[in-house]
N, C-alpha and C positions, 0 to 999 in steps of 0.2 A: 597381403594384397595392397597394391598401391593404386591410387587414382590420379590421373592427370586432368587437370581442370584449366581450361583456356580462359584467360581474362581479356577483355577488349582493350585495343589500343585506341586512345581517345585523341581527337584533334584538340589543340589548345582552346578552341572556342566553345567546346561542349560544356554545358552547364550541369550536366548529370551523367552519371555512369551507373550501370546496373548489371549484376551478374546473377544467374540462377545456379545455386550450388546444392549438392546433395548433403544429406545429414551424415557426414563422415568427419572424423578428426582432420583429414587432410583439407577440408574446406576452410579451416582457419587460416592456413598459409595462402590459399587462393584469395580469401577476403583481404588479407594484408597486402597482397600483391596488387589487387584492384585499387585499394585506398592509396597505396604508395604511388602507383602509376598516375592516378587521377590528380592527386595533390601536386605532384611534380609538373604535370601538364598545366596546372593552374598557376604555377610559380609560387606555391605555398610549401616550400621545403621545410619551413619552420614548424609546420603541423604534422609532418610525416610520422615522427616518433609517437606523438600523442594519438594520432589517428589509427596507427597500427595497434597500439595498446587497446584502444576502445573497441575496435572491430574484432580483435582477438577475443576479448571478454564476451562480447555479444554473440559472436558466432559459436564460441565454445558452449555458452549457456544454451543456445538454441539447439546445438547438436545433442546436449544431454537431456533437455527437458521439452523439446519441441514435439510436434505432432507427427514426426516421421515422414514429412513430405519435403519437397524442395524448399529451401530458404532463399530469399531474395536479399542480396546485399546491395545497398544503394548509397552512392555519394552524391550530394547535391550542393551546388554553389548558390546559396541564397543571395548574398551580396558579395562585394569584394572582400569583406572582412568576416563573413559568416558562412560556415560550412556545416552541413548536416550529414551525419553518417547514421544509417539505420539498417537493422536486420529484421526482416519479416518472415514469418513461417507460413503465412497463408491460412492459418487456422481460423475458423469462424466460431470457435468455442468461446463461451463467456468467461470473463475473469472469475476468480474464486469469490463467491458471496458467502461471508462467514458471519456467524452469530457474534454479538458483541461480547459474549462471555469468554471467548477464547483468545482473541488476538492481543498482542502487545507490541511495543515499538520494535523489540528485537525480532519478533517473528515476521512482522511486515517488512523490515529492512532485509532480513535474510532471504525472504521469498523474492523480493525485488532483485536481489543479486543473482537469483536463479532464473530470472525472466518471468516470474509469476506475479501478476497484479492481484492484490487482495482488496476487494470492496467491502470494507467492514468499518463500523464506527469505533474509533479508539475512545478510551475513557476521557472524559472531559477534565479540564483543569479544576481541581478541588480546592484551590486557594480561596481564602475568604473574599478576595476582591473579585474573583471569577464567579463565585457562587452568588454574590450580591449584584453581579452585573454592573458594577460601578467601581471606580477607583482604577488603580494601575495593576493589572495582572502581568504575567510574564511577557505576553505579546506586546506590551507597551514599551518594553525595554529593547534597546538596540545593542546587539552583541558584536564585538570585534574579536573574533576567534584568534586572529593573528597576533594582535597586541594583548590578548587576554584581559580585556576590559569590557565593562558594560556601562552604557550611558542611559540614565533614567529620563523620563519625560520632561523633567526640569533641567536637563542638560548637566546633571552632576555625574561624574565619573567614579566608578567603583574603585575602592582602595585594596580589596582583597580578592584573590582568585586561588581557591584551594581545592586541588583534586583529592577526592576522598573515596572511601568504600562505604556504601549504605546498603544494608541488607544483602550483601554479596554482589552488588552491582557498582560499576564505576559511576561517580557523580562529581559535580563541581559546585562548590559552595561559593557564592559571590557575596561580598560584604561591602556596604557603603559606610562612609565615615559618619559618626555622630555629629561632628561639627557641620556636615552638610545637611543631614536629615533633620536635626532639631529645629533650626530656624526656618525650614522649608515651608512655604505657604500651602503646599499640597500634601503635607505629611498625613493628614487624616484620610486622604484618598489612597495613600501608599501603605502605611503600616500603623498598627496600634500596639506594637510590641513594647513591653516595659523598658527594654534596653535602649529604645529611642532611635534605632537605625534599622534600615531595610536590609534584609538578606534574601537571597535567591538560591534555589537549588536547581541546577541544570543537569541534563544528561549530556554524554559526549556529543560532539558536534553532529555526527551523522544521525544519531538517534533523535536528537533535538530537532533538527531540521525536518526529519521524517514525520515526527509528531506534529510540528507546527503546520507543515503543508497539509497533512491529513485532516487536522481540525479545521483549517480554513476551507478545504474542499468540501468537507461534510455540510457546510452551510449553504452550498450552491444547490440550485434546482436540478442541475444535471446529475449531481451525485445522488440526490434524493430519488430521482427517477430510476437510476440504476439499482439502488439498493431496495427499491419497492419490490423488485422481483424476489427478494428474500422472503417476503410474505407468502408467496406461492410455495416456496420450499418448506416453510414451517407448516403450512396447511397440509401439504402432502405427507409430512412426517406424522402429524397429529392424526390424519385419516388412517395411516398405516397402523398406528398404535391402537386406535379405537377398533378398527375393523378386523385386524389380523393378530393382535397381541404381539407385535413385533419386538416389544421391549424385552420379552422373555424368550430365551432360546429353548426350543422344545426338545432338542437333541444335543448329544455330546459329539464333539469333533467338528473341525472347521469345514470339511466337505458337506456335512449334513446341515450345518448352520447356514452355509452359503446357499444350499438348495432351498432352505426355508425362506431366505431373503428373496430369491428368485421367484418362488411361488407367491409370496406376499406382494411383490411388485406386480406380478401378473393379475392377481386378484384386484388390486387397486385399479389397474387399467380397465378390467372388465366392468367394475363398479362405475367408473367414470364414463365409460362408453355407454353403459345402460342409462345413466342419468342424462347423458347428452342426447341420446336417441329418443328418449321418452319425455324430454323437457322437464325433468324433475330437478329442480334446483336444491342443492344440498343445504340443509338448515344449518346456520351458525351454531357451533358447539357452545353450550352454556354450562358453566361449572356448577357443581352441587351447591356451593356457597351462594352463587347468584340466584339459583332457583329457590333456595330457602329464604333469601332476602325478599324475593317477589312474593312468596307465600305469606311471609309475616306482614309485608306492607298491605296485602290484600285483606 
């Protein structure tokens, strides 16, 4: 089955172009055609190849992982030098809110490649400088990935860049010269190693930048407000465990277990509706250890 998708012909003065495409593999070629026509109308032939590559990836991911509706491919000329290419699926579903015990840089990066945004706290930097909240942690160093060099806050340049394998994962070990670190006035803020020089361990570029961006975003009020919704998810899970014993499967076989989950969800809805209609606020759950501590204190 083939699908013919018409793309608009744009006048050179248009600052944006938009096409509504179905969730089909053929939409990727239509999206490339839209981007190619738009960029050439703007006189940006130098961006055609890169633009086609970007929109092909976005449209392909949307076709595989989207919400099965129409997707909107948009090209916008922000300034004479800046162009934005986007693919939207129209879904109102929230990003994935995940507990902090599961995600890692590899998982977050792989999900982003599939068009899935994960709102989840990544593990913090466990270096001595980061734990003490003083001194120079990794974020204080400037990394030149092209030149394979790192510059410290005192403007010293690294002398070693060693790709290695650590615990089955790719890593990069950075070494600074003892001749630079030993007389440095900020040495105590940087390292207390007996060898006298600072060393860093970095992830590959894509993973490193993903972690750095995620840790910076986690400190913003906007991110905190988004992740606050996770508390409601945890509360629902705890209520289901307490009220319906959801942690233990009562039957054997996936169909019966799925039915148990459906009945448990229905029971939680009934309980919450009853509490809402009768104005019965649910008491916060208190662990046995906490109750024992209150009894001993009394």
